[in-house]
MARNUBA-168803 format. One record per atom (N, C-alpha, C): atom name; residue number from 1; x, y, z. Coordinates in steps of 0.2 Angstrom, whole numbers. Example, Ala and Ser with C-alpha at 12.3 -4.5 7.8 and 13.67 -1.06 7.14 Angstrom:
! MARNUBA-168803
+-------+-----+-------+-------+-------+
| atome | num |  east | north |    up |
+-------+-----+-------+-------+-------+
|     N |   1 |    66 |   -28 |    39 |
|    CA |   1 |    62 |   -22 |    39 |
|     C |   1 |    66 |   -16 |    39 |
|     N |   2 |    64 |   -11 |    35 |
|    CA |   2 |    68 |    -5 |    36 |
|     C |   2 |    64 |     0 |    39 |
+-------+-----+-------+-------+-------+
END
This chain:
! MARNUBA-168803
+-------+-----+-------+-------+-------+
| atome | num |  east | north |    up |
+-------+-----+-------+-------+-------+
|     N |   1 |  -271 |  -205 |   394 |
|    CA |   1 |  -278 |  -206 |   395 |
|     C |   1 |  -279 |  -208 |   403 |
|     N |   2 |  -274 |  -210 |   406 |
|    CA |   2 |  -274 |  -211 |   413 |
|     C |   2 |  -274 |  -205 |   417 |
|     N |   3 |  -279 |  -203 |   421 |
|    CA |   3 |  -279 |  -197 |   425 |
|     C |   3 |  -275 |  -198 |   431 |
|     N |   4 |  -272 |  -203 |   432 |
|    CA |   4 |  -267 |  -204 |   438 |
|     C |   4 |  -262 |  -198 |   438 |
|     N |   5 |  -260 |  -195 |   433 |
|    CA |   5 |  -255 |  -190 |   433 |
|     C |   5 |  -257 |  -184 |   437 |
|     N |   6 |  -264 |  -183 |   438 |
|    CA |   6 |  -266 |  -178 |   442 |
|     C |   6 |  -265 |  -179 |   449 |
|     N |   7 |  -266 |  -185 |   451 |
|    CA |   7 |  -264 |  -187 |   458 |
|     C |   7 |  -257 |  -186 |   460 |
|     N |   8 |  -253 |  -188 |   455 |
|    CA |   8 |  -246 |  -187 |   456 |
|     C |   8 |  -244 |  -180 |   456 |
|     N |   9 |  -247 |  -176 |   452 |
|    CA |   9 |  -245 |  -169 |   452 |
|     C |   9 |  -248 |  -165 |   458 |
|     N |  10 |  -254 |  -168 |   461 |
|    CA |  10 |  -256 |  -165 |   467 |
|     C |  10 |  -251 |  -166 |   473 |
|     N |  11 |  -249 |  -172 |   473 |
|    CA |  11 |  -244 |  -174 |   478 |
|     C |  11 |  -238 |  -170 |   478 |
|     N |  12 |  -235 |  -169 |   471 |
|    CA |  12 |  -229 |  -165 |   471 |
|     C |  12 |  -231 |  -157 |   473 |
|     N |  13 |  -237 |  -155 |   471 |
|    CA |  13 |  -239 |  -148 |   473 |
|     C |  13 |  -239 |  -148 |   481 |
|     N |  14 |  -241 |  -153 |   484 |
|    CA |  14 |  -241 |  -153 |   492 |
|     C |  14 |  -233 |  -153 |   494 |
|     N |  15 |  -229 |  -156 |   491 |
|    CA |  15 |  -222 |  -156 |   493 |
|     C |  15 |  -219 |  -149 |   491 |
|     N |  16 |  -222 |  -146 |   486 |
|    CA |  16 |  -219 |  -139 |   485 |
|     C |  16 |  -222 |  -134 |   490 |
|     N |  17 |  -228 |  -135 |   492 |
|    CA |  17 |  -230 |  -131 |   498 |
|     C |  17 |  -226 |  -132 |   504 |
|     N |  18 |  -224 |  -138 |   505 |
|    CA |  18 |  -220 |  -139 |   511 |
|     C |  18 |  -213 |  -137 |   510 |
|     N |  19 |  -211 |  -134 |   505 |
|    CA |  19 |  -204 |  -131 |   503 |
|     C |  19 |  -199 |  -137 |   502 |
|     N |  20 |  -202 |  -143 |   500 |
|    CA |  20 |  -197 |  -148 |   498 |
|     C |  20 |  -195 |  -148 |   491 |
|     N |  21 |  -199 |  -145 |   487 |
|    CA |  21 |  -197 |  -144 |   480 |
|     C |  21 |  -198 |  -137 |   478 |
|     N |  22 |  -195 |  -134 |   473 |
|    CA |  22 |  -196 |  -127 |   472 |
|     C |  22 |  -201 |  -126 |   466 |
|     N |  23 |  -200 |  -130 |   461 |
|    CA |  23 |  -205 |  -128 |   455 |
|     C |  23 |  -207 |  -135 |   452 |
|     N |  24 |  -213 |  -135 |   449 |
|    CA |  24 |  -216 |  -140 |   445 |
|     C |  24 |  -216 |  -139 |   438 |
|     N |  25 |  -213 |  -143 |   434 |
|    CA |  25 |  -213 |  -142 |   427 |
|     C |  25 |  -215 |  -149 |   423 |
|     N |  26 |  -217 |  -148 |   417 |
|    CA |  26 |  -219 |  -154 |   413 |
|     C |  26 |  -215 |  -155 |   407 |
|     N |  27 |  -216 |  -161 |   404 |
|    CA |  27 |  -213 |  -163 |   398 |
|     C |  27 |  -218 |  -166 |   393 |
|     N |  28 |  -220 |  -164 |   387 |
|    CA |  28 |  -224 |  -167 |   383 |
|     C |  28 |  -231 |  -167 |   385 |
|     N |  29 |  -234 |  -163 |   388 |
|    CA |  29 |  -241 |  -163 |   390 |
|     C |  29 |  -244 |  -158 |   385 |
|     N |  30 |  -250 |  -161 |   382 |
|    CA |  30 |  -254 |  -157 |   377 |
|     C |  30 |  -258 |  -151 |   381 |
|     N |  31 |  -261 |  -147 |   377 |
|    CA |  31 |  -264 |  -141 |   379 |
|     C |  31 |  -270 |  -143 |   384 |
|     N |  32 |  -274 |  -148 |   381 |
|    CA |  32 |  -280 |  -150 |   385 |
|     C |  32 |  -278 |  -153 |   392 |
|     N |  33 |  -273 |  -157 |   393 |
|    CA |  33 |  -271 |  -159 |   399 |
|     C |  33 |  -268 |  -153 |   403 |
|     N |  34 |  -264 |  -149 |   400 |
|    CA |  34 |  -261 |  -143 |   404 |
|     C |  34 |  -267 |  -139 |   407 |
|     N |  35 |  -273 |  -138 |   403 |
|    CA |  35 |  -278 |  -135 |   405 |
|     C |  35 |  -281 |  -138 |   412 |
|     N |  36 |  -282 |  -145 |   411 |
|    CA |  36 |  -285 |  -148 |   417 |
|     C |  36 |  -280 |  -147 |   423 |
|     N |  37 |  -274 |  -147 |   422 |
|    CA |  37 |  -269 |  -147 |   428 |
|     C |  37 |  -270 |  -140 |   431 |
|     N |  38 |  -270 |  -135 |   426 |
|    CA |  38 |  -271 |  -128 |   429 |
|     C |  38 |  -278 |  -127 |   432 |
|     N |  39 |  -283 |  -130 |   430 |
|    CA |  39 |  -290 |  -130 |   433 |
|     C |  39 |  -290 |  -133 |   440 |
|     N |  40 |  -285 |  -138 |   441 |
|    CA |  40 |  -285 |  -141 |   447 |
|     C |  40 |  -281 |  -137 |   452 |
|     N |  41 |  -278 |  -131 |   450 |
|    CA |  41 |  -274 |  -127 |   454 |
|     C |  41 |  -267 |  -129 |   456 |
|     N |  42 |  -265 |  -133 |   451 |
|    CA |  42 |  -258 |  -136 |   452 |
|     C |  42 |  -253 |  -131 |   448 |
|     N |  43 |  -248 |  -127 |   452 |
|    CA |  43 |  -244 |  -122 |   449 |
|     C |  43 |  -239 |  -125 |   444 |
|     N |  44 |  -239 |  -124 |   438 |
|    CA |  44 |  -234 |  -127 |   433 |
|     C |  44 |  -230 |  -121 |   431 |
|     N |  45 |  -223 |  -121 |   431 |
|    CA |  45 |  -219 |  -116 |   428 |
|     C |  45 |  -217 |  -117 |   421 |
|     N |  46 |  -217 |  -123 |   418 |
|    CA |  46 |  -215 |  -124 |   411 |
|     C |  46 |  -217 |  -130 |   409 |
|     N |  47 |  -218 |  -131 |   402 |
|    CA |  47 |  -219 |  -137 |   398 |
|     C |  47 |  -215 |  -137 |   393 |
|     N |  48 |  -211 |  -143 |   392 |
|    CA |  48 |  -207 |  -144 |   386 |
|     C |  48 |  -210 |  -148 |   381 |
|     N |  49 |  -210 |  -146 |   375 |
|    CA |  49 |  -214 |  -150 |   369 |
|     C |  49 |  -210 |  -150 |   363 |
|     N |  50 |  -211 |  -154 |   359 |
|    CA |  50 |  -208 |  -155 |   352 |
|     C |  50 |  -210 |  -149 |   348 |
|     N |  51 |  -206 |  -146 |   344 |
|    CA |  51 |  -208 |  -141 |   340 |
|     C |  51 |  -203 |  -141 |   334 |
|     N |  52 |  -205 |  -140 |   328 |
|    CA |  52 |  -201 |  -140 |   322 |
|     C |  52 |  -204 |  -137 |   316 |
|     N |  53 |  -201 |  -136 |   311 |
|    CA |  53 |  -204 |  -133 |   305 |
|     C |  53 |  -209 |  -138 |   302 |
|     N |  54 |  -209 |  -144 |   304 |
|    CA |  54 |  -213 |  -149 |   302 |
|     C |  54 |  -219 |  -150 |   307 |
|     N |  55 |  -218 |  -150 |   313 |
|    CA |  55 |  -223 |  -150 |   318 |
|     C |  55 |  -223 |  -144 |   322 |
|     N |  56 |  -228 |  -140 |   320 |
|    CA |  56 |  -229 |  -133 |   323 |
|     C |  56 |  -236 |  -133 |   327 |
|     N |  57 |  -238 |  -138 |   329 |
|    CA |  57 |  -244 |  -139 |   333 |
|     C |  57 |  -244 |  -134 |   339 |
|     N |  58 |  -239 |  -134 |   343 |
|    CA |  58 |  -239 |  -129 |   349 |
|     C |  58 |  -241 |  -122 |   347 |
|     N |  59 |  -240 |  -120 |   341 |
|    CA |  59 |  -242 |  -113 |   340 |
|     C |  59 |  -250 |  -112 |   340 |
|     N |  60 |  -254 |  -117 |   339 |
|    CA |  60 |  -261 |  -116 |   338 |
|     C |  60 |  -264 |  -115 |   345 |
|     N |  61 |  -263 |  -119 |   350 |
|    CA |  61 |  -266 |  -119 |   357 |
|     C |  61 |  -261 |  -118 |   362 |
|     N |  62 |  -256 |  -121 |   362 |
|    CA |  62 |  -251 |  -121 |   368 |
|     C |  62 |  -248 |  -114 |   369 |
|     N |  63 |  -246 |  -111 |   364 |
|    CA |  63 |  -243 |  -104 |   365 |
|     C |  63 |  -247 |   -99 |   368 |
|     N |  64 |  -254 |   -98 |   365 |
|    CA |  64 |  -258 |   -94 |   368 |
|     C |  64 |  -260 |   -96 |   376 |
|     N |  65 |  -261 |  -102 |   377 |
|    CA |  65 |  -262 |  -104 |   384 |
|     C |  65 |  -257 |  -103 |   389 |
|     N |  66 |  -251 |  -104 |   387 |
|    CA |  66 |  -245 |  -103 |   391 |
|     C |  66 |  -244 |   -96 |   392 |
|     N |  67 |  -245 |   -92 |   387 |
|    CA |  67 |  -244 |   -84 |   388 |
|     C |  67 |  -249 |   -82 |   393 |
|     N |  68 |  -255 |   -84 |   392 |
|    CA |  68 |  -261 |   -82 |   396 |
|     C |  68 |  -259 |   -83 |   404 |
|     N |  69 |  -256 |   -89 |   405 |
|    CA |  69 |  -256 |   -91 |   412 |
|     C |  69 |  -248 |   -91 |   414 |
|     N |  70 |  -244 |   -88 |   411 |
|    CA |  70 |  -237 |   -87 |   413 |
|     C |  70 |  -234 |   -93 |   414 |
|     N |  71 |  -234 |   -98 |   409 |
|    CA |  71 |  -231 |  -104 |   409 |
|     C |  71 |  -226 |  -104 |   404 |
|     N |  72 |  -220 |  -105 |   405 |
|    CA |  72 |  -214 |  -105 |   400 |
|     C |  72 |  -215 |  -111 |   396 |
|     N |  73 |  -214 |  -110 |   389 |
|    CA |  73 |  -214 |  -115 |   385 |
|     C |  73 |  -207 |  -117 |   382 |
|     N |  74 |  -205 |  -122 |   383 |
|    CA |  74 |  -198 |  -125 |   381 |
|     C |  74 |  -199 |  -129 |   375 |
|     N |  75 |  -195 |  -129 |   370 |
|    CA |  75 |  -196 |  -133 |   364 |
|     C |  75 |  -190 |  -136 |   362 |
|     N |  76 |  -190 |  -142 |   359 |
|    CA |  76 |  -185 |  -146 |   357 |
|     C |  76 |  -186 |  -148 |   350 |
+-------+-----+-------+-------+-------+
END
């Protein structure tokens, strides 16, 4: 619920533009926050989320969003 993560990601995106880091990736961000990050123009290459036969939530919104925006989805 703390939007400070956007400030941190903006800073990391600046470091990326300067060539100090190559890629930005996330872990355990939900689809709504991933959308906000994408709308802010922050380039994300992947998001790692929990996925199992019991918890198949990523199939609902996360998979289509990631496919549409060329974001790799890593699951554990």
